[in-house]
C-alpha positions, 0 to 999 in steps of 0.5 A: 328736590330734597326740600320738597321731599323733607317738607312732605315727610314733615307734613306727614309726621305732623298729621300723624302727631296731631292724630289726624284720620288715617285717610289724611295720613295715607293721602299725605303719604301717597302725595309725597310718594307721587311727588318723589317719583315725578321729581326723580323721573324729571331729574333722571331724564333732565340730565346735566346737559339736556341739549345732548342727544345720544 
């Protein structure tokens, strides 16, 4: 999970460094944010033992 987040941040940083259009940088940022939210939701709901029920 951390690798994907840092990879997305690196891709966004590279887009900014290459002076890409603002649309590309914002799109990369929103894709990264969506990935973080989805991965966090998966991590939180998955838990260490998903077979347990409360």
